[in-house]
C-alpha positions as CSV (number, residue, x, y, z in Angstrom):
1,M,-9.1,-21.8,-36.7
2,S,-10.4,-18.6,-38.2
3,W,-13.3,-20.0,-40.2
4,Q,-16.7,-19.2,-38.6
5,R,-20.1,-20.7,-39.5
6,P,-22.4,-18.2,-41.2
7,D,-25.0,-18.7,-38.4
8,G,-22.5,-18.3,-35.6
9,R,-22.7,-21.9,-34.3
10,Q,-19.6,-23.6,-32.9
11,L,-18.0,-26.3,-35.0
12,N,-19.4,-29.0,-32.6
13,Q,-22.8,-27.4,-32.3
14,L,-25.8,-28.9,-34.1
15,R,-28.5,-26.8,-35.7
16,P,-31.7,-26.5,-33.6
17,I,-34.0,-29.4,-34.3
18,H,-37.8,-29.3,-34.0
19,F,-40.6,-31.7,-34.9
20,Q,-44.2,-30.6,-35.5
21,R,-46.1,-33.9,-35.3
22,E,-49.5,-34.7,-36.9
23,F,-48.7,-31.9,-39.4
24,T,-51.1,-33.3,-42.0
25,R,-54.6,-34.8,-41.6
26,F,-54.7,-37.9,-43.8
27,A,-51.3,-39.6,-43.5
28,A,-50.9,-42.4,-41.0
29,G,-48.0,-40.4,-39.6
30,S,-46.7,-37.0,-40.4
31,V,-44.2,-34.5,-39.2
32,L,-42.7,-31.2,-40.2
33,A,-39.1,-31.7,-39.3
34,S,-36.9,-28.6,-39.0
35,C,-33.1,-28.6,-38.6
36,G,-31.9,-25.0,-38.6
37,N,-33.5,-23.4,-41.6
38,T,-34.1,-26.8,-43.4
39,K,-37.7,-27.9,-43.4
40,V,-38.8,-31.3,-44.6
41,L,-42.4,-32.6,-44.5
42,C,-42.3,-36.4,-43.8
43,T,-45.5,-38.5,-44.2
44,V,-46.1,-42.2,-43.9
45,T,-48.8,-44.0,-45.9
46,V,-49.9,-47.6,-45.5
47,E,-50.9,-50.1,-48.3
48,E,-52.1,-53.6,-47.8
49,K,-49.7,-55.1,-50.4
50,V,-46.1,-55.8,-50.8
51,P,-43.7,-55.8,-53.8
52,K,-43.7,-58.9,-55.9
53,F,-40.4,-60.1,-54.6
54,L,-42.0,-60.4,-51.1
55,L,-45.2,-62.1,-52.1
56,D,-45.9,-65.0,-49.7
57,S,-42.8,-64.3,-47.7
58,G,-44.6,-63.2,-44.5
59,K,-42.7,-59.9,-44.6
60,G,-43.9,-56.4,-45.1
61,W,-41.9,-53.6,-46.7
62,L,-40.9,-50.0,-46.2
63,T,-39.9,-47.7,-49.1
64,A,-39.1,-44.0,-49.3
65,E,-39.6,-41.2,-51.8
66,Y,-37.7,-37.9,-51.6
67,R,-38.3,-34.7,-53.6
68,M,-37.2,-31.1,-53.3
69,L,-40.0,-28.7,-54.0
70,P,-39.2,-26.0,-56.7
71,G,-39.1,-23.1,-54.2
72,A,-37.0,-24.9,-51.6
73,T,-33.8,-23.2,-52.7
74,P,-32.9,-19.6,-53.7
75,Q,-32.9,-20.6,-57.4
76,R,-36.0,-22.5,-58.4
77,Q,-35.3,-26.2,-59.0
78,G,-37.6,-27.9,-61.6
79,R,-39.8,-30.8,-60.6
80,E,-38.5,-34.2,-61.4
81,F,-41.3,-36.2,-63.1
82,L,-40.2,-39.1,-65.3
83,K,-36.5,-39.3,-64.6
84,L,-35.1,-38.7,-61.2
85,S,-31.6,-37.2,-60.8
86,G,-28.9,-39.4,-59.4
87,R,-28.9,-37.3,-56.3
88,T,-32.6,-37.8,-55.7
89,Q,-32.4,-41.6,-56.3
90,E,-29.4,-41.9,-53.9
91,I,-31.2,-39.9,-51.2
92,Q,-34.4,-41.8,-51.3
93,R,-32.5,-45.1,-51.3
94,L,-30.6,-43.9,-48.2
95,I,-33.8,-42.9,-46.4
96,G,-35.4,-46.3,-47.2
97,R,-32.4,-48.3,-46.1
98,S,-31.9,-46.3,-43.0
99,L,-35.5,-46.7,-41.9
100,R,-35.8,-50.4,-42.8
101,A,-32.8,-51.0,-40.5
102,A,-35.1,-50.0,-37.6
103,L,-37.7,-52.6,-38.5
104,D,-38.6,-56.2,-38.1
105,L,-40.2,-56.7,-41.5
106,T,-42.0,-59.8,-40.4
107,A,-44.1,-57.7,-38.0
108,L,-45.4,-55.7,-40.9
109,D,-47.2,-58.8,-42.2
110,S,-48.4,-57.9,-45.7
111,F,-48.2,-54.1,-45.5
112,T,-46.0,-51.6,-47.3
113,L,-45.2,-48.3,-45.6
114,T,-44.2,-45.5,-47.8
115,V,-42.2,-42.6,-46.3
116,D,-42.4,-39.4,-48.3
117,A,-39.9,-36.7,-47.6
118,D,-40.7,-33.4,-49.3
119,V,-38.1,-30.7,-48.8
120,L,-40.0,-27.4,-48.3
121,Q,-36.9,-25.3,-47.6
122,A,-33.3,-26.4,-48.0
123,D,-30.4,-25.0,-46.0
124,A,-28.1,-28.0,-45.9
125,G,-28.8,-31.3,-44.1
126,T,-31.9,-32.3,-46.2
127,R,-30.8,-36.0,-46.1
128,T,-30.3,-36.2,-42.4
129,T,-33.5,-34.2,-41.7
130,A,-35.5,-36.5,-43.9
131,I,-34.2,-39.6,-42.2
132,T,-34.7,-38.3,-38.7
133,G,-38.1,-36.8,-39.5
134,G,-39.0,-39.9,-41.4
135,F,-38.4,-42.0,-38.3
136,V,-40.6,-39.7,-36.2
137,A,-43.4,-40.0,-38.7
138,L,-42.9,-43.7,-39.0
139,S,-43.0,-44.3,-35.2
140,D,-46.3,-42.2,-35.0
141,A,-47.8,-44.3,-37.9
142,V,-46.8,-47.6,-36.3
143,E,-48.1,-46.6,-32.9
144,K,-51.5,-45.7,-34.6
145,L,-51.6,-49.0,-36.5
146,V,-50.9,-51.1,-33.4
147,R,-53.5,-49.1,-31.4
148,Q,-56.1,-49.7,-34.2
149,G,-55.3,-53.4,-34.2
150,V,-54.0,-53.3,-37.8
151,L,-50.6,-54.6,-36.6
152,A,-50.3,-57.2,-33.8
153,R,-47.1,-55.6,-32.5
154,S,-44.7,-52.8,-33.4
155,P,-42.2,-53.7,-36.0
156,I,-39.8,-51.0,-34.7
157,C,-36.7,-52.6,-33.1
158,H,-34.4,-49.6,-33.0
159,Q,-34.6,-45.8,-33.2
160,I,-33.0,-44.0,-36.1
161,A,-31.6,-40.5,-36.3
162,A,-29.0,-38.9,-38.6
163,V,-26.4,-36.2,-38.5
164,S,-23.7,-35.0,-41.0
165,V,-20.1,-34.8,-39.9
166,G,-17.4,-33.0,-41.9
167,L,-13.7,-32.2,-41.7
168,L,-12.2,-28.7,-42.1
169,G,-8.5,-28.3,-41.8
170,G,-8.2,-31.7,-40.0
171,S,-10.9,-30.7,-37.4
172,Q,-14.2,-32.6,-37.2
173,F,-17.4,-30.7,-37.2
174,W,-21.2,-31.3,-37.3
175,T,-23.4,-29.8,-39.9
């Protein structure tokens, strides 16, 4: 195959991945996740409340928010305020569902964890970087909550990471 990646990687070679933990001061968990030139700030905040549909259920909740900052791409993207694009809604739902799959929500008691994924620089793979970085920030936040006695035990049952896979001319490759 004559096609070559712009960065010189092989078709089956992932971008370099790096996590800078405790990136912010006030979030329960935070990480600057880098995958190649994509950089996503993932933070976790904790609230002692749950959505109405979970009141008196004995379960907690995890939700996610995703935004791309205006300077994250070569052409400035406007901020989404009142109406989120379909792409943004789809990505934040994917992040939330992916991370909830790692949790036993009964161990969260009456707490809601919000994972915020803010794309600082986009060079492909923002979804997967947000999911993987979101899990790292989530695990740090949960560890801190258990250590502080806020949670009796860790609600994390599984680890979560994400990668994109594509096809080019019938050949599989990673992005």
